[in-house]
C-alpha positions in Angstrom: 100.2 3.5 -130.9 101.5 6.8 -132.1 99.3 8.8 -134.4 102.1 8.7 -137.0 101.8 4.9 -137.1 98.1 5.0 -138.0 97.2 4.6 -141.7 95.8 7.9 -142.9 92.7 8.0 -145.0 91.5 4.6 -143.9 88.9 3.4 -141.3 88.5 0.3 -139.2 84.9 -0.8 -138.8 84.4 -2.8 -135.6 81.4 -5.1 -135.0 80.8 -7.2 -131.9 79.0 -10.5 -132.6 77.1 -12.7 -130.2 74.9 -15.4 -131.7 73.3 -13.2 -134.4 74.1 -15.0 -137.6 71.5 -13.5 -140.0 71.9 -10.0 -138.6 75.7 -10.1 -138.6 75.7 -11.5 -142.2 73.4 -8.7 -143.4 75.5 -6.1 -141.6 78.8 -7.3 -143.1 77.4 -7.8 -146.6 75.8 -4.3 -146.6 79.2 -2.8 -145.6 80.8 -4.8 -148.4 78.2 -3.6 -150.9 78.0 0.1 -150.1 81.5 1.1 -148.9 84.0 2.8 -151.2 86.2 4.6 -148.6 89.3 2.5 -147.7 88.4 0.3 -144.8 89.0 -2.9 -143.0 86.6 -4.8 -140.7 87.4 -6.3 -137.3 84.7 -8.6 -135.9 85.0 -9.4 -132.2 83.1 -12.6 -131.4 82.1 -12.9 -127.8 82.4 -16.7 -127.5 79.3 -17.4 -129.5 80.2 -21.1 -130.1 77.5 -21.4 -132.8 76.9 -21.1 -136.5 77.5 -17.3 -136.5 81.1 -18.0 -135.4 81.5 -20.6 -138.1 80.3 -18.1 -140.7 82.7 -15.5 -139.5 85.6 -18.0 -139.8 84.7 -18.6 -143.4 85.2 -14.9 -144.4 88.6 -14.1 -145.7 88.1 -10.3 -145.9 87.5 -9.6 -142.2 89.8 -9.8 -139.2 88.2 -12.1 -136.7 89.2 -11.9 -133.1 87.7 -14.4 -130.7 87.1 -13.1 -127.2 86.5 -15.9 -124.7 86.3 -14.1 -121.3 83.7 -15.8 -119.1 83.7 -13.1 -116.4 81.4 -10.7 -118.2 78.7 -9.6 -115.7 76.2 -8.6 -118.4 75.8 -8.5 -122.1 76.4 -4.7 -122.2 79.7 -5.2 -120.6 80.7 -7.8 -123.1 79.8 -5.5 -126.0 81.8 -2.6 -124.6 84.8 -4.9 -123.9 84.6 -6.1 -127.4 84.8 -2.6 -128.8 87.8 -1.9 -126.5 89.5 -5.0 -128.0 88.8 -3.8 -131.5 90.1 -0.4 -130.7 93.3 -1.9 -129.3 93.8 -3.6 -132.6 93.0 -0.6 -134.8 95.8 0.9 -136.8 93.8 3.3 -139.0 93.0 7.0 -138.8 89.4 6.3 -138.0 87.6 3.8 -135.7 84.0 3.0 -136.5 81.8 1.3 -133.9 78.9 -0.5 -135.5 76.3 -2.8 -133.9 75.6 -6.2 -135.6 72.0 -5.1 -136.1 73.0 -2.0 -138.0 72.8 -2.2 -141.8 74.2 0.2 -144.4 71.6 1.3 -147.0 73.4 3.9 -149.1 76.5 4.1 -151.2 79.4 6.2 -150.0 78.0 6.4 -146.5 81.4 6.2 -144.9 82.9 8.8 -147.1 80.0 11.2 -146.4 80.2 10.7 -142.7 84.0 11.1 -142.5 83.6 14.4 -144.5 81.9 15.8 -141.4 85.3 15.8 -139.7 86.2 18.5 -142.3 89.9 17.7 -141.8 89.8 19.3 -138.4 92.1 17.5 -136.0 90.2 18.7 -133.0 87.0 17.0 -134.2 87.1 13.7 -132.4 83.7 12.1 -133.2 80.9 12.0 -135.7 77.6 10.2 -134.9 74.0 10.5 -133.8 71.6 9.7 -131.1 68.8 7.1 -131.1 67.4 6.1 -134.4 63.6 5.4 -134.4 62.1 3.2 -137.1 58.7 4.6 -136.5 56.7 7.5 -138.0 57.9 11.0 -136.9 54.6 11.8 -135.4 54.9 8.8 -133.0 58.4 9.9 -132.0 57.0 13.4 -131.2 54.1 11.9 -129.3 56.4 9.7 -127.3 58.5 12.7 -126.3 55.5 14.8 -125.4 54.1 12.2 -123.1 57.4 11.1 -121.5 57.0 12.1 -117.8 60.7 11.3 -117.0 61.9 13.6 -119.7 59.5 16.4 -118.4 60.9 16.0 -114.9 64.5 16.2 -116.2 64.2 19.1 -118.6 61.6 21.3 -116.9 61.8 20.4 -113.2 65.5 20.0 -113.1 65.6 16.4 -111.8 69.1 15.3 -110.7 71.2 13.3 -113.1 74.6 13.1 -111.4 76.3 10.6 -113.7 74.7 11.7 -117.0 72.4 8.7 -117.4 70.0 10.8 -119.5 72.6 13.1 -121.1 72.9 13.0 -124.9 75.7 11.1 -126.5 76.6 9.8 -129.9 75.6 6.2 -129.8 77.9 3.3 -130.8 75.3 1.9 -133.2 77.3 3.7 -135.9 79.9 6.2 -134.6 83.2 7.4 -136.1 86.1 8.3 -133.8 89.6 9.6 -134.4 91.7 6.7 -133.3 94.6 8.8 -132.2 92.4 10.8 -129.8 91.0 7.7 -128.2 94.5 6.3 -127.8 96.1 9.5 -126.6 93.4 10.2 -124.0 93.4 6.5 -122.9 89.6 6.3 -123.3 87.6 3.1 -123.0 84.1 2.0 -124.0 83.8 0.4 -120.6 84.1 3.7 -118.7 81.5 3.9 -115.9 79.9 0.7 -117.0 79.9 -0.3 -113.4 77.7 2.8 -112.7 75.1 1.8 -115.2 76.2 3.8 -118.2 76.0 2.0 -121.6 79.1 1.4 -123.7 80.7 4.5 -125.1 78.6 7.0 -123.1 81.2 8.1 -120.6 83.8 8.0 -123.4 81.7 10.6 -125.3 81.3 12.8 -122.2 85.0 12.7 -121.7 85.7 13.9 -125.3 83.5 16.9 -124.8 84.7 17.6 -121.2 88.3 17.5 -122.4 87.6 20.1 -125.1 87.2 18.1 -128.3 84.7 18.9 -130.9 82.0 16.4 -131.9 79.5 16.3 -134.6 76.0 15.3 -133.5 73.9 14.4 -136.6 70.2 14.5 -136.5 68.6 11.0 -136.6 67.0 12.0 -139.8 70.4 12.4 -141.4 72.0 9.3 -140.0 68.9 7.4 -140.9 69.6 8.1 -144.6 72.7 5.9 -144.4 72.0 3.1 -141.9 69.1 1.1 -140.4 69.3 0.1 -136.7 67.0 -2.5 -135.3 67.9 -2.2 -131.6 67.9 -4.9 -128.9 68.5 -7.6 -131.6 71.0 -9.7 -129.7 68.7 -9.9 -126.7 65.6 -10.5 -128.8 67.0 -13.4 -130.8 68.5 -15.0 -127.7 65.5 -14.9 -125.3 66.8 -17.7 -123.1 69.9 -15.7 -122.2 68.6 -12.2 -121.9 65.5 -10.6 -120.3 63.5 -8.1 -122.3 60.0 -6.8 -121.8 57.3 -8.4 -123.9 56.5 -5.0 -125.3 60.1 -4.5 -126.5 60.3 -8.0 -128.0 57.0 -7.4 -129.9 58.3 -4.0 -131.2 61.5 -5.6 -132.3 59.8 -8.5 -134.1 57.5 -6.1 -135.9 60.3 -3.8 -137.1 62.6 -6.7 -137.9 59.9 -8.3 -140.1 59.4 -5.0 -142.0 63.2 -4.4 -142.5 64.1 -8.0 -143.4 61.3 -8.1 -146.1 62.6 -5.1 -147.9 63.7 -5.8 -151.5 67.2 -4.4 -151.0 67.7 -6.4 -147.8 66.6 -9.6 -149.4 69.0 -9.0 -152.4 71.9 -8.5 -150.0 71.0 -11.6 -148.0 70.9 -13.7 -151.2 74.1 -12.3 -152.7 76.7 -14.8 -151.5 79.4 -13.0 -153.7 79.5 -10.3 -151.0 81.2 -12.9 -148.7 84.2 -13.3 -151.0 
């Protein structure tokens, strides 16, 4: 699609769903509640065949695309393939990748984040790295005691494919649609080499000379909440996670889901209309 065919001043928010009813519902309702910038939502369902799909079918304000490819080797592949399908169906100036366990928590979030592009056509992406829902001192302690990070940063350990290289994560990342189309970029790039969805795509943007905006987690965290590992954690029979990771997810999820604002959104059925 030519850039001239894209709707200017509008964004497409793409969410990939797989059996996460409560989380997807909160994600969508939070978008509905806090977004003023012109937008549309595409939800890619990865063959859930459950109540989350029935819920999505009941929503008239989203564009639901059902993806039923049974050849997906792992969940990460399916998620990246879903984002690619959303991108292929995007006809707006901006494409926003968002995880189903990401929730908006502040008005005008999208307007503010898009303003970071500063009308510069060479800026291709605005996003951030990992968001930690733990106290800052624990984040710093984790970094200070991370032996692998020490080996990489101070001993020059090899990282040939960029597995540990920084990238703007797809939890909530905004891209110029025209750039991704023009450069023929895919969220599945180097997935077969172990890179997560969107990582190689981000490297390619930088390596091809495009500018990107890397927001500090403290800034991005003002606008969104990301639980992390939710699809795997709520579907333990289909995915393998360490007990420590599941325990951490459950603790954080309980804290987030009990917040007053979150409960208000979950009980506001008018946001589905």
